[in-house]
C-alpha positions, -999 to +999 in steps of 0.1 A: -022-609-215-057-607-211-082-605-240-120-597-240-123-586-275-126-608-304-105-591-322-079-595-305-079-635-299-048-637-327-022-621-299-030-650-272-029-672-302+008-662-310+018-666-274+009-704-275+012-718-316+030-744-313+038-752-276+028-786-262+000-793-231-006-828-215-043-829-216-045-848-182-035-816-163-061-792-178-079-779-147-119-769-148-129-753-118-170-749-126-176-731-091-149-699-105-160-709-142-121-707-150-105-738-174-067-737-166-042-753-197-008-750-180+018-756-212+054-754-216+069-726-230+108-736-236+116-746-208+090-724-186+054-736-176+027-710-184-010-711-184-039-704-206-069-690-185-103-690-201-128-672-176-164-671-180-164-713-189-206-729-178-189-767-193-161-780-212-160-807-238-129-833-243-130-858-263-091-873-264-095-901-294-055-902-300-045-907-265-009-894-268-011-875-235+005-839-252-010-821-279+004-788-290-021-756-298-024-746-333-052-721-330-081-707-307-114-694-318-141-678-307-181-680-323-198-654-301-232-671-315-227-698-300-205-686-270-181-712-277-146-712-274-124-739-293-088-745-290-078-763-321-046-789-317-017-804-343-031-838-334-064-842-334-085-836-297-117-819-291-113-792-268-139-766-260-155-746-235-190-729-238-185-698-223-205-666-210-185-641-227-147-642-238-119-635-214-089-655-224-052-645-204-018-662-206+001-661-174+036-674-167+049-698-143+052-675-116+014-660-122+025-628-139+000-614-169+022-622-201+024-591-227 
């Protein structure tokens, strides 16, 4: 699934909510502007991709390693995507526009 419309963000949230990811596995490729967050989904590995990324900020004060997705928000005025977690973690990306996808473990878009 891929969204570019802020009104559709809940469709992505429904795919990742309460799924767990390892903060150390997060990868940001500044050259391509892509932030990848692999996560576990009932024994499968899926990936949340955030595109059009200009910078990323991660502040891991709790240092527990694994975090659960709670919600994802987009502030168009600030150009900011925020990932909220059940355990406190600051994870945000400055973006040039909204482009979020979820892929399965073999690279297919989730629907």
